[in-house]
C-alpha positions as a Markdown table, in Angstrom:
| # | Residue | x | y | z |
|---|---|---|---|---|
| 1 | Met | 10.0 | 28.2 | 12.3 |
| 2 | Val | 11.9 | 28.6 | 9.0 |
| 3 | Ser | 10.3 | 31.1 | 6.6 |
| 4 | Leu | 9.0 | 29.6 | 3.4 |
| 5 | Gln | 10.4 | 32.6 | 1.5 |
| 6 | Asp | 13.9 | 32.3 | 3.0 |
| 7 | Val | 15.0 | 28.7 | 3.3 |
| 8 | Ser | 18.5 | 28.0 | 4.7 |
| 9 | Thr | 20.4 | 24.8 | 3.8 |
| 10 | Phe | 21.1 | 24.3 | 7.5 |
| 11 | Ile | 18.3 | 24.0 | 10.1 |
| 12 | Val | 18.8 | 25.6 | 13.4 |
| 13 | Pro | 17.9 | 23.3 | 16.4 |
| 14 | Gly | 14.4 | 23.9 | 17.5 |
| 15 | Gln | 13.2 | 25.1 | 14.2 |
| 16 | Leu | 11.3 | 23.1 | 11.5 |
| 17 | Cys | 12.7 | 22.3 | 8.1 |
| 18 | Ala | 10.7 | 23.9 | 5.3 |
| 19 | Leu | 9.7 | 22.6 | 1.9 |
| 20 | Pro | 12.2 | 23.0 | -1.0 |
| 21 | Gln | 11.7 | 25.9 | -3.4 |
| 22 | Asn | 14.0 | 24.9 | -6.2 |
| 23 | Glu | 12.6 | 22.9 | -9.1 |
| 24 | Ile | 14.7 | 20.5 | -11.2 |
| 25 | Asp | 13.9 | 18.6 | -14.3 |
| 26 | Ser | 12.8 | 15.1 | -13.4 |
| 27 | Cys | 13.4 | 13.7 | -16.9 |
| 28 | Ser | 16.9 | 12.4 | -16.1 |
| 29 | Val | 18.8 | 9.9 | -18.1 |
| 30 | Val | 19.1 | 6.4 | -16.7 |
| 31 | Ser | 20.7 | 3.2 | -18.0 |
| 32 | Glu | 19.2 | 1.7 | -21.1 |
| 33 | Tyr | 18.3 | -1.6 | -19.3 |
| 34 | Tyr | 15.6 | 0.2 | -17.2 |
| 35 | Pro | 12.3 | -0.9 | -18.6 |
| 36 | Glu | 9.9 | 1.6 | -20.2 |
| 37 | Ile | 6.6 | 1.2 | -18.5 |
| 38 | Asn | 3.3 | 2.9 | -19.2 |
| 39 | Leu | 0.3 | 1.1 | -17.7 |
| 40 | Asn | -2.2 | 3.4 | -19.6 |
| 41 | Cys | -1.3 | 1.6 | -22.8 |
| 42 | Glu | -1.0 | -1.9 | -21.3 |
| 43 | Ile | -4.3 | -1.8 | -19.3 |
| 44 | Phe | -6.1 | -0.6 | -22.5 |
| 45 | Ser | -4.9 | -3.5 | -24.5 |
| 46 | Thr | -5.7 | -6.0 | -21.7 |
| 47 | Ser | -9.2 | -4.6 | -21.3 |
| 48 | Ile | -9.9 | -5.1 | -25.0 |
| 49 | Ser | -8.9 | -8.8 | -24.9 |
| 50 | Gly | -10.7 | -9.3 | -21.6 |
| 51 | His | -13.9 | -7.7 | -23.0 |
| 52 | Ser | -14.1 | -10.3 | -25.8 |
| 53 | Thr | -13.8 | -13.1 | -23.2 |
| 54 | Asp | -16.6 | -11.7 | -21.1 |
| 55 | Ala | -18.8 | -11.2 | -24.1 |
| 56 | Tyr | -18.2 | -14.9 | -25.1 |
| 57 | Arg | -19.0 | -16.0 | -21.5 |
| 58 | Ser | -22.3 | -14.0 | -21.5 |
| 59 | Val | -23.4 | -15.8 | -24.6 |
| 60 | Met | -22.9 | -19.1 | -23.0 |
| 61 | Val | -25.2 | -18.5 | -20.0 |
| 62 | Pro | -28.2 | -20.8 | -20.1 |
| 63 | Val | -31.6 | -19.2 | -20.7 |
| 64 | Asn | -34.0 | -21.9 | -19.6 |
| 65 | Glu | -33.0 | -22.9 | -16.0 |
| 66 | Gly | -35.2 | -24.0 | -13.2 |
| 67 | Val | -35.3 | -21.8 | -10.1 |
| 68 | Met | -33.3 | -24.2 | -7.9 |
| 69 | Lys | -30.8 | -24.9 | -10.6 |
| 70 | Arg | -30.2 | -21.2 | -11.1 |
| 71 | Ile | -29.8 | -20.5 | -7.4 |
| 72 | Ile | -27.3 | -23.4 | -7.0 |
| 73 | Arg | -25.3 | -22.2 | -10.1 |
| 74 | Thr | -25.2 | -18.7 | -8.6 |
| 75 | Phe | -24.0 | -20.0 | -5.3 |
| 76 | Phe | -21.1 | -21.9 | -6.8 |
| 77 | Glu | -20.2 | -19.0 | -9.1 |
| 78 | Ser | -20.6 | -16.0 | -6.9 |
| 79 | Gly | -21.2 | -17.2 | -3.3 |
| 80 | Phe | -23.9 | -17.3 | -0.7 |
| 81 | Thr | -24.9 | -13.6 | -0.8 |
| 82 | Glu | -25.5 | -13.5 | -4.5 |
| 83 | Ala | -27.4 | -16.8 | -4.4 |
| 84 | Leu | -29.7 | -15.3 | -1.7 |
| 85 | Asn | -30.3 | -12.2 | -3.8 |
| 86 | Glu | -31.1 | -14.5 | -6.7 |
| 87 | Ala | -33.6 | -16.5 | -4.6 |
| 88 | Arg | -35.5 | -13.3 | -3.6 |
| 89 | Asp | -35.7 | -11.5 | -6.9 |
| 90 | Lys | -39.0 | -10.9 | -8.8 |
| 91 | Gln | -38.5 | -13.8 | -11.2 |
| 92 | Thr | -38.2 | -16.3 | -8.4 |
| 93 | Ala | -41.2 | -14.7 | -6.6 |
| 94 | Thr | -43.3 | -15.3 | -9.7 |
| 95 | Val | -42.3 | -18.9 | -10.3 |
| 96 | Cys | -41.8 | -20.1 | -6.7 |
| 97 | Pro | -43.1 | -17.7 | -4.0 |
| 98 | Val | -42.3 | -20.1 | -1.1 |
| 99 | Ile | -38.5 | -20.0 | -1.9 |
| 100 | Cys | -38.7 | -16.2 | -2.3 |
| 101 | Thr | -40.4 | -15.8 | 1.0 |
| 102 | Ile | -37.9 | -18.0 | 2.9 |
| 103 | Ala | -35.0 | -16.1 | 1.2 |
| 104 | Gln | -36.5 | -12.7 | 2.2 |
| 105 | Tyr | -36.9 | -13.8 | 5.8 |
| 106 | Thr | -33.3 | -15.1 | 5.8 |
| 107 | Phe | -32.0 | -11.8 | 4.3 |
| 108 | Asp | -33.9 | -9.7 | 6.9 |
| 109 | Met | -32.6 | -11.8 | 9.7 |
| 110 | Leu | -29.0 | -11.5 | 8.5 |
| 111 | Gln | -29.4 | -7.7 | 8.1 |
| 112 | Phe | -30.7 | -7.4 | 11.7 |
| 113 | Val | -27.7 | -9.4 | 13.0 |
| 114 | Lys | -25.3 | -7.3 | 11.0 |
| 115 | Arg | -26.9 | -4.0 | 12.3 |
| 116 | Leu | -26.8 | -5.3 | 15.9 |
| 117 | Lys | -23.1 | -6.4 | 15.5 |
| 118 | Thr | -22.2 | -3.0 | 14.0 |
| 119 | Lys | -23.9 | -1.1 | 16.9 |
| 120 | Val | -22.1 | -3.2 | 19.5 |
| 121 | Phe | -18.8 | -3.4 | 17.7 |
| 122 | Pro | -18.6 | -0.3 | 15.4 |
| 123 | His | -15.2 | -1.2 | 13.9 |
| 124 | Thr | -16.7 | -4.4 | 12.4 |
| 125 | Arg | -18.9 | -2.5 | 9.9 |
| 126 | Glu | -18.7 | -3.7 | 6.4 |
| 127 | Val | -15.7 | -2.4 | 4.5 |
| 128 | Ser | -16.2 | -0.9 | 1.0 |
| 129 | Ile | -13.7 | -0.2 | -1.7 |
| 130 | Asn | -13.9 | 3.5 | -0.8 |
| 131 | Asn | -12.6 | 2.7 | 2.7 |
| 132 | Val | -9.6 | 1.0 | 1.1 |
| 133 | Ala | -9.0 | 4.0 | -1.2 |
| 134 | Glu | -9.2 | 6.5 | 1.6 |
| 135 | Leu | -6.5 | 4.8 | 3.7 |
| 136 | Ser | -4.2 | 3.8 | 0.9 |
| 137 | Glu | -0.7 | 5.3 | 0.5 |
| 138 | Thr | -1.4 | 5.5 | -3.2 |
| 139 | Arg | -2.8 | 8.8 | -4.3 |
| 140 | Asp | -6.3 | 8.5 | -5.9 |
| 141 | Trp | -6.0 | 4.7 | -5.5 |
| 142 | Leu | -9.5 | 4.0 | -6.9 |
| 143 | Arg | -8.8 | 5.7 | -10.2 |
| 144 | Ser | -5.0 | 5.4 | -10.5 |
| 145 | Tyr | -3.6 | 3.3 | -13.3 |
| 146 | Ile | -0.8 | 2.4 | -10.9 |
| 147 | Arg | -1.8 | 1.0 | -7.5 |
| 148 | Cys | 1.5 | -0.3 | -6.1 |
| 149 | Ile | 5.2 | -0.5 | -7.1 |
| 150 | Val | 7.8 | -2.6 | -5.4 |
| 151 | Trp | 11.5 | -3.4 | -6.2 |
| 152 | His | 13.1 | -6.7 | -5.4 |
| 153 | Pro | 15.6 | -6.2 | -2.5 |
| 154 | Asn | 18.2 | -8.5 | -4.0 |
| 155 | Cys | 18.1 | -8.2 | -7.8 |
| 156 | Phe | 17.0 | -6.0 | -10.7 |
| 157 | Lys | 13.3 | -6.8 | -10.7 |
| 158 | Ile | 10.2 | -4.6 | -10.3 |
| 159 | Ala | 6.6 | -5.5 | -9.7 |
| 160 | Val | 3.9 | -3.1 | -10.8 |
| 161 | Ala | 0.2 | -3.6 | -9.8 |
| 162 | Gly | -2.4 | -1.9 | -12.1 |
| 163 | Ser | -6.0 | -1.0 | -11.7 |
| 164 | Asp | -6.9 | -4.0 | -13.8 |
| 165 | Asp | -5.8 | -6.2 | -10.8 |
| 166 | Ile | -2.9 | -7.6 | -12.8 |
| 167 | Val | 0.7 | -7.6 | -11.5 |
| 168 | Arg | 3.4 | -7.2 | -14.2 |
| 169 | Ile | 7.0 | -8.2 | -13.6 |
| 170 | Tyr | 9.7 | -6.2 | -15.3 |
| 171 | Thr | 13.4 | -7.0 | -15.4 |
| 172 | Asp | 16.4 | -5.8 | -17.4 |
| 173 | Glu | 15.1 | -8.0 | -20.2 |
| 174 | Pro | 12.2 | -5.8 | -21.4 |
| 175 | Ala | 11.1 | -8.3 | -24.2 |
| 176 | Val | 9.8 | -10.6 | -21.5 |
| 177 | Val | 7.0 | -9.3 | -19.1 |
| 178 | Pro | 5.4 | -12.0 | -17.1 |
| 179 | Val | 2.0 | -11.2 | -15.6 |
| 180 | Leu | 0.3 | -12.5 | -12.4 |
| 181 | Arg | -3.4 | -12.8 | -12.7 |
| 182 | Ser | -6.0 | -14.5 | -10.5 |
| 183 | Val | -9.8 | -14.3 | -10.0 |
| 184 | Ser | -9.1 | -14.0 | -6.3 |
| 185 | Gln | -6.6 | -11.1 | -6.8 |
| 186 | Lys | -8.9 | -8.0 | -6.7 |
| 187 | Trp | -8.4 | -4.6 | -5.0 |
| 188 | Ile | -4.6 | -4.9 | -4.9 |
| 189 | Thr | -3.4 | -2.6 | -2.1 |
| 190 | Ser | 0.2 | -3.7 | -1.3 |
| 191 | Met | 3.0 | -6.0 | -2.4 |
| 192 | Ala | 6.2 | -7.3 | -0.9 |
| 193 | Trp | 9.0 | -9.4 | -2.4 |
| 194 | Arg | 10.3 | -12.1 | -0.1 |
| 195 | Pro | 13.9 | -11.3 | 0.9 |
| 196 | Leu | 16.7 | -13.8 | 0.1 |
| 197 | Thr | 14.6 | -15.6 | -2.6 |
| 198 | Ala | 14.7 | -15.1 | -6.3 |
| 199 | Ala | 11.0 | -14.7 | -7.1 |
| 200 | Glu | 8.4 | -15.0 | -4.3 |
| 201 | Leu | 5.9 | -12.1 | -4.2 |
| 202 | Ala | 3.1 | -11.5 | -1.6 |
| 203 | Val | 0.2 | -9.5 | -3.0 |
| 204 | Gly | -2.4 | -8.1 | -0.5 |
| 205 | Cys | -5.9 | -7.9 | -2.0 |
| 206 | Gln | -9.6 | -8.0 | -1.2 |
| 207 | Lys | -9.9 | -11.6 | 0.0 |
| 208 | Gly | -6.5 | -12.3 | 1.4 |
| 209 | Val | -2.9 | -12.7 | 0.3 |
| 210 | Cys | -1.8 | -14.2 | -3.1 |
| 211 | Leu | 1.6 | -15.7 | -2.7 |
| 212 | Trp | 3.3 | -16.1 | -6.1 |
| 213 | Thr | 6.4 | -18.2 | -6.8 |
| 214 | Met | 7.8 | -17.5 | -10.2 |
| 215 | Asp | 10.5 | -19.4 | -12.2 |
| 216 | Thr | 12.9 | -18.1 | -14.8 |
| 217 | Asn | 10.9 | -19.8 | -17.6 |
| 218 | Met | 7.6 | -18.1 | -16.7 |
| 219 | His | 6.8 | -16.2 | -19.9 |
| 220 | Ile | 3.1 | -16.5 | -19.8 |
| 221 | Thr | 0.2 | -15.6 | -17.5 |
| 222 | Arg | 0.1 | -17.4 | -14.3 |
| 223 | Ser | -3.3 | -18.9 | -13.3 |
| 224 | Ala | -4.9 | -19.0 | -9.9 |
| 225 | Thr | -3.9 | -22.6 | -9.4 |
| 226 | Gln | -0.2 | -21.6 | -9.4 |
| 227 | Ala | -0.5 | -19.2 | -6.5 |
| 228 | Val | -0.9 | -20.0 | -2.8 |
| 229 | Phe | -3.8 | -18.1 | -1.3 |
| 230 | Leu | -3.5 | -17.1 | 2.4 |
| 231 | Lys | -6.7 | -16.1 | 4.1 |
| 232 | His | -8.1 | -15.9 | 7.6 |
| 233 | Pro | -11.7 | -15.4 | 8.8 |
| 234 | Gly | -12.5 | -11.7 | 9.3 |
| 235 | His | -9.0 | -10.7 | 8.0 |
| 236 | Cys | -9.9 | -9.0 | 4.7 |
| 237 | Pro | -9.4 | -6.9 | 2.7 |
| 238 | Ile | -5.7 | -6.9 | 3.2 |
| 239 | Thr | -4.3 | -3.3 | 3.3 |
| 240 | Ser | -0.7 | -4.0 | 4.1 |
| 241 | Val | 1.9 | -6.8 | 3.7 |
| 242 | Gln | 5.4 | -6.7 | 5.1 |
| 243 | Trp | 8.2 | -9.4 | 5.2 |
| 244 | Asn | 10.8 | -9.4 | 8.0 |
| 245 | Ala | 14.5 | -9.0 | 7.0 |
| 246 | Asn | 15.2 | -12.6 | 6.5 |
| 247 | Gly | 11.9 | -13.6 | 4.9 |
| 248 | Thr | 10.8 | -16.0 | 7.6 |
| 249 | Leu | 7.6 | -14.1 | 8.6 |
| 250 | Leu | 5.0 | -12.2 | 6.6 |
| 251 | Ala | 3.0 | -9.6 | 8.5 |
| 252 | Thr | -0.5 | -8.7 | 7.3 |
| 253 | Ala | -3.0 | -6.0 | 8.3 |
| 254 | Ser | -6.7 | -5.5 | 7.4 |
| 255 | Ile | -9.0 | -2.6 | 8.1 |
| 256 | Ser | -11.7 | -5.0 | 9.2 |
| 257 | Asp | -9.6 | -6.7 | 11.8 |
| 258 | Thr | -7.9 | -5.5 | 15.0 |
| 259 | Asp | -5.3 | -8.3 | 14.9 |
| 260 | Ile | -2.0 | -8.2 | 13.0 |
| 261 | Leu | -1.2 | -11.7 | 11.6 |
| 262 | Leu | 2.3 | -13.1 | 11.4 |
| 263 | Trp | 2.4 | -15.8 | 8.8 |
| 264 | Asp | 4.7 | -18.7 | 8.6 |
| 265 | Val | 4.0 | -19.0 | 4.9 |
| 266 | Asp | 5.8 | -22.3 | 4.4 |
| 267 | Arg | 3.4 | -24.0 | 6.7 |
| 268 | Gln | 0.5 | -21.6 | 6.0 |
| 269 | Leu | 0.1 | -21.0 | 9.7 |
| 270 | Asn | -0.4 | -17.6 | 11.4 |
| 271 | Thr | 0.1 | -16.1 | 14.9 |
| 272 | Pro | -2.1 | -13.1 | 15.8 |
| 273 | Leu | -0.8 | -10.0 | 17.6 |
| 274 | Arg | -4.0 | -9.0 | 19.5 |
| 275 | Arg | -5.0 | -5.6 | 20.9 |
| 276 | Val | -8.5 | -4.1 | 21.5 |
| 277 | Gly | -9.3 | -1.0 | 19.6 |
| 278 | Pro | -9.6 | 0.2 | 16.0 |
| 279 | Pro | -8.5 | -2.1 | 13.1 |
| 280 | Cys | -5.0 | -1.9 | 11.6 |
| 281 | Ser | -4.5 | -0.2 | 8.3 |
| 282 | Leu | -0.7 | 0.1 | 7.7 |
| 283 | Leu | 2.4 | -1.9 | 8.7 |
| 284 | Lys | 6.1 | -1.1 | 8.4 |
| 285 | Trp | 8.7 | -3.6 | 9.5 |
| 286 | Ser | 12.0 | -2.1 | 10.6 |
| 287 | Pro | 15.0 | -3.1 | 8.5 |
| 288 | Asp | 16.7 | -4.8 | 11.5 |
| 289 | Ala | 13.4 | -6.8 | 12.1 |
| 290 | Ala | 13.3 | -5.6 | 15.7 |
| 291 | Asn | 10.1 | -3.6 | 15.5 |
| 292 | Ile | 6.8 | -3.5 | 13.6 |
| 293 | Phe | 5.0 | -0.1 | 13.2 |
| 294 | Ser | 1.2 | -0.5 | 12.9 |
| 295 | Ala | -1.2 | 2.3 | 12.2 |
| 296 | Thr | -5.0 | 2.0 | 12.8 |
| 297 | Val | -8.1 | 3.5 | 11.3 |
| 298 | Gly | -8.3 | 5.7 | 14.5 |
| 299 | Asn | -5.9 | 8.0 | 16.2 |
| 300 | Val | -3.9 | 5.2 | 17.7 |
| 301 | Phe | -0.6 | 3.6 | 16.5 |
| 302 | Arg | 1.7 | 1.1 | 18.0 |
| 303 | Val | 5.3 | -0.2 | 17.7 |
| 304 | Trp | 5.7 | -3.9 | 18.5 |
| 305 | Ser | 9.0 | -5.2 | 19.7 |
| 306 | Ala | 10.1 | -8.6 | 18.5 |
| 307 | Asn | 12.8 | -8.7 | 21.2 |
| 308 | Lys | 10.2 | -8.3 | 23.9 |
| 309 | Lys | 7.9 | -11.1 | 22.9 |
| 310 | Trp | 5.9 | -8.7 | 20.7 |
| 311 | Thr | 5.1 | -6.2 | 23.5 |
| 312 | Pro | 3.6 | -3.0 | 21.9 |
| 313 | Glu | 4.2 | 0.6 | 22.8 |
| 314 | Arg | 1.1 | 2.7 | 22.2 |
| 315 | Trp | 0.8 | 6.2 | 20.9 |
| 316 | Thr | -2.1 | 8.5 | 20.0 |
| 317 | Ile | -2.2 | 11.5 | 17.7 |
| 318 | Asn | -4.3 | 14.6 | 18.2 |
| 319 | Cys | -6.4 | 14.3 | 15.1 |
| 320 | Gly | -6.7 | 12.2 | 11.9 |
| 321 | Val | -5.0 | 8.9 | 11.3 |
| 322 | Val | -1.4 | 8.0 | 10.3 |
| 323 | Gln | -1.3 | 8.3 | 6.5 |
| 324 | Ser | 2.2 | 7.0 | 5.8 |
| 325 | Ala | 5.4 | 6.0 | 7.7 |
| 326 | Cys | 8.9 | 4.8 | 6.9 |
| 327 | Trp | 11.9 | 3.5 | 8.9 |
| 328 | Ser | 15.5 | 4.6 | 8.7 |
| 329 | Pro | 18.0 | 2.0 | 7.4 |
| 330 | Cys | 19.4 | 1.6 | 10.9 |
| 331 | Gly | 16.0 | 1.1 | 12.4 |
| 332 | Asn | 16.6 | 3.8 | 15.0 |
| 333 | Phe | 14.3 | 6.4 | 13.5 |
| 334 | Leu | 10.7 | 6.3 | 12.3 |
| 335 | Leu | 9.2 | 9.1 | 10.2 |
| 336 | Phe | 5.4 | 9.5 | 9.8 |
| 337 | Val | 2.7 | 11.9 | 8.6 |
| 338 | Thr | -1.0 | 12.1 | 9.5 |
| 339 | Thr | -4.2 | 13.2 | 7.8 |
| 340 | Gly | -4.8 | 15.8 | 10.4 |
| 341 | Asp | -2.0 | 18.3 | 9.6 |
| 342 | Ser | 0.9 | 19.1 | 7.3 |
| 343 | Ile | 3.8 | 18.2 | 9.6 |
| 344 | Leu | 6.5 | 15.5 | 9.3 |
| 345 | Tyr | 7.1 | 13.7 | 12.7 |
| 346 | Arg | 10.0 | 11.7 | 14.0 |
| 347 | Leu | 10.3 | 9.0 | 16.6 |
| 348 | Leu | 13.6 | 7.7 | 18.0 |
| 349 | Phe | 14.2 | 4.2 | 19.2 |
| 350 | Gln | 17.6 | 3.7 | 20.8 |
| 351 | Asp | 18.7 | 2.1 | 24.1 |
| 352 | Glu | 15.1 | 1.9 | 25.2 |
| 353 | Gln | 15.0 | 5.7 | 25.4 |
| 354 | Ile | 12.3 | 7.2 | 23.2 |
| 355 | Phe | 12.8 | 10.8 | 21.9 |
| 356 | Ala | 16.1 | 11.3 | 23.6 |
| 357 | Ser | 16.9 | 14.6 | 21.8 |
| 358 | Gly | 15.2 | 16.9 | 24.3 |
| 359 | Ala | 11.6 | 15.7 | 23.6 |
| 360 | Ser | 9.4 | 14.4 | 26.4 |
| 361 | Pro | 8.7 | 10.7 | 26.7 |
| 362 | Lys | 6.1 | 9.3 | 24.3 |
| 363 | Glu | 5.9 | 12.5 | 22.3 |
| 364 | Ala | 6.8 | 12.7 | 18.6 |
| 365 | Leu | 9.2 | 15.4 | 17.5 |
| 366 | Lys | 8.1 | 17.7 | 14.7 |
| 367 | Ile | 11.0 | 18.1 | 12.2 |
| 368 | Ala | 9.5 | 19.6 | 9.0 |
| 369 | Asp | 6.6 | 21.9 | 8.0 |
| 370 | Leu | 4.9 | 20.7 | 4.8 |
| 371 | Thr | 2.3 | 23.5 | 4.6 |
| 372 | Lys | 1.3 | 24.3 | 1.0 |
| 373 | Phe | 2.9 | 27.4 | -0.7 |
| 374 | Asn | 3.4 | 28.7 | -4.2 |
| 375 | Ala | 6.8 | 28.5 | -5.8 |
| 376 | Gly | 6.3 | 30.6 | -8.9 |
| 377 | Arg | 3.5 | 28.9 | -10.8 |
| 378 | Arg | 3.8 | 25.7 | -8.9 |
| 379 | Glu | 1.9 | 24.6 | -5.8 |
| 380 | Val | 4.2 | 22.7 | -3.4 |
| 381 | Gly | 3.2 | 20.8 | -0.2 |
| 382 | Gly | -0.1 | 20.4 | 1.6 |
| 383 | Lys | -1.6 | 17.3 | 3.2 |
| 384 | Pro | 1.0 | 14.5 | 2.8 |
| 385 | Gln | 0.1 | 11.3 | 0.9 |
| 386 | Ala | 3.1 | 9.1 | 1.2 |
| 387 | Leu | 6.8 | 9.0 | 2.3 |
| 388 | Ala | 9.8 | 7.1 | 0.8 |
| 389 | Trp | 13.3 | 6.9 | 2.3 |
| 390 | Asp | 16.3 | 5.6 | 0.5 |
| 391 | Ala | 18.4 | 2.6 | 1.7 |
| 392 | Asp | 21.3 | 4.8 | 2.7 |
| 393 | Gly | 19.2 | 7.2 | 4.7 |
| 394 | Arg | 20.3 | 10.2 | 2.6 |
| 395 | Tyr | 17.2 | 11.2 | 0.7 |
| 396 | Leu | 13.5 | 11.5 | 1.6 |
| 397 | Ala | 10.7 | 11.9 | -0.9 |
| 398 | Val | 7.2 | 13.2 | 0.0 |
| 399 | Ile | 4.1 | 13.3 | -2.2 |
| 400 | Phe | 0.9 | 15.1 | -1.4 |
| 401 | Lys | -2.8 | 14.6 | -1.7 |
| 402 | Asp | -3.7 | 17.7 | -3.8 |
| 403 | Thr | -0.6 | 19.2 | -5.3 |
| 404 | Pro | 1.4 | 17.8 | -8.2 |
| 405 | Cys | 5.0 | 18.1 | -6.9 |
| 406 | Ile | 7.3 | 15.7 | -5.2 |
| 407 | Ala | 9.3 | 17.3 | -2.4 |
| 408 | Leu | 12.8 | 15.9 | -1.9 |
| 409 | Phe | 14.9 | 16.3 | 1.3 |
| 410 | Asn | 18.4 | 15.6 | 2.4 |
| 411 | Thr | 18.7 | 13.6 | 5.6 |
| 412 | Cys | 21.7 | 12.8 | 7.7 |
| 413 | Leu | 21.6 | 10.1 | 10.4 |
| 414 | Lys | 23.5 | 10.0 | 13.7 |
| 415 | Lys | 23.2 | 7.6 | 16.6 |
| 416 | Phe | 20.8 | 9.7 | 18.7 |
| 417 | Asp | 19.8 | 12.4 | 16.2 |
| 418 | Met | 19.0 | 13.1 | 12.6 |
| 419 | Thr | 19.1 | 16.3 | 10.5 |
| 420 | Ile | 16.9 | 17.1 | 7.5 |
| 421 | Ser | 17.2 | 19.9 | 5.0 |
| 422 | Pro | 15.3 | 20.9 | 1.8 |
| 423 | Leu | 16.8 | 19.7 | -1.5 |
| 424 | Cys | 14.4 | 20.3 | -4.5 |
| 425 | Phe | 11.0 | 19.4 | -5.9 |
| 426 | Leu | 10.1 | 17.4 | -9.0 |
| 427 | Thr | 7.1 | 17.8 | -11.4 |
| 428 | Gly | 5.7 | 15.6 | -14.1 |
| 429 | Ile | 4.6 | 16.4 | -17.6 |
| 430 | Asn | 1.7 | 18.8 | -18.1 |
| 431 | Thr | -1.0 | 17.9 | -15.6 |
| 432 | Glu | 0.6 | 14.7 | -14.2 |
| 433 | Tyr | 0.8 | 14.2 | -10.5 |
| 434 | Pro | 2.6 | 11.4 | -8.6 |
| 435 | Ser | 0.4 | 8.4 | -7.6 |
| 436 | Tyr | 3.2 | 6.3 | -6.0 |
| 437 | Val | 6.9 | 6.7 | -5.2 |
| 438 | Cys | 9.5 | 4.3 | -3.9 |
| 439 | Phe | 13.3 | 3.9 | -4.0 |
| 440 | Gln | 15.1 | 1.1 | -5.8 |
| 441 | Ser | 17.1 | -1.3 | -3.7 |
| 442 | Lys | 20.8 | -1.2 | -4.5 |
| 443 | Thr | 22.2 | -4.3 | -6.2 |
| 444 | Lys | 25.3 | -5.3 | -8.1 |
| 445 | Arg | 23.6 | -4.0 | -11.3 |
| 446 | Asn | 22.6 | -0.7 | -9.7 |
| 447 | Thr | 24.8 | 1.3 | -7.3 |
| 448 | Asp | 23.1 | 4.7 | -7.7 |
| 449 | Thr | 20.2 | 6.0 | -5.6 |
| 450 | Val | 17.1 | 5.9 | -7.9 |
| 451 | Leu | 13.7 | 7.2 | -7.1 |
| 452 | Thr | 10.9 | 5.4 | -8.9 |
| 453 | Ile | 7.8 | 7.5 | -9.7 |
| 454 | Gly | 4.4 | 6.2 | -10.8 |
| 455 | Trp | 2.7 | 9.2 | -12.4 |
| 456 | Ser | -1.1 | 9.6 | -12.8 |
| 457 | Ser | -0.9 | 9.1 | -16.5 |
| 458 | Gly | 0.3 | 5.5 | -16.0 |
| 459 | Arg | 3.9 | 6.4 | -16.8 |
| 460 | Ile | 6.8 | 5.2 | -14.6 |
| 461 | Glu | 9.9 | 7.3 | -14.3 |
| 462 | Tyr | 13.3 | 6.7 | -12.8 |
| 463 | Phe | 15.1 | 9.6 | -11.1 |
| 464 | Pro | 18.8 | 8.9 | -10.3 |
| 465 | Phe | 20.3 | 11.2 | -7.6 |
| 466 | Gly | 23.8 | 10.6 | -9.0 |
| 467 | Ser | 22.8 | 12.9 | -12.0 |
| 468 | Met | 22.1 | 15.9 | -9.7 |
């Protein structure tokens, strides 16, 4: 193993690449048409305006309602569960004890059925927002200003999801910032632009997928009626959405469902990929659309082959779950990290031979040691949070769960092998740490490799590798 104190630029075969030890300034200069984004300020202003609306609504609530009228109103506003809670509260018990008794018996029966179902099928237990945060690729998802960032694959357009459940769309015209807002759009976990279209965005959230179609004249907030909502019984909350390369299919995963759903969104129909076991948490569709990587909430992950009628290959890891993964641009290599250790793993898919470079079948190859160490006053490495790989397969970015630095690596792809070497690490301002990272897609407007960093302060930064 390469020593952390003596890192060579070239990695000897059989040894692990180590973390970079050289820090460079991340405050690099980018073109002036890149939008300045700070969600800390924008969410604060939105919350003020939203607060006045909520206050006004609370004033308009009727104060002299009959029991049945109040229960019916609650049902239409908040659903069956809240209506049942309303029917068995103390006020209802005083006015109409019969309704309260029936509601309490109904509640107890439903709780018994739920406990029985959870005991027989442990993976069907109710999912909380903490479960979503625990499995998210976004660091500190629950408290982060920035929950997801995604660049359009074909044009200069970036979507940013904030903790206020609003998606903001930024282009090279910073004066116009359309926002996507819906009452159904809560707990945003993932987003994906539809390839080969100008402005179709899939947003994975608590109750399903919000599919937005924007036009060039959209300068105001979109309402819920202007979004198509995709949902399926038992398939929520959505924790991952991925389009295939030509935008004909949308894959979705939920930590409460063992099935992966492939959506034909134009017809609003889905086809399930079924397997018994723990629910799916993360999807990554290969750039050539030949394979889908799916991680679960257990120690199992699969790779589904589109060319073999969606036949999956199954792998298990020793401990933990898969935290993050990414495909190489050619689709031959898959990198992933787990919650159980600080190692970067590699899988090879080529000519139906898995791990051809000296590794045994169905065994992941360790290629980098991400163990935490001190580089001067900086802590670098540790348990990995997320991976990002650029479109040319030359640079890999890794962020971590409890250290503030971004580790950057050089990668070189060959047909049956790849090499990786440490490059440098980046830090934010003062106590900032990275919440989310991704690479910008190359377009006619942008030919440089640019890493986009969402910092914990709500600030978004662009790091061009051409300036190094």
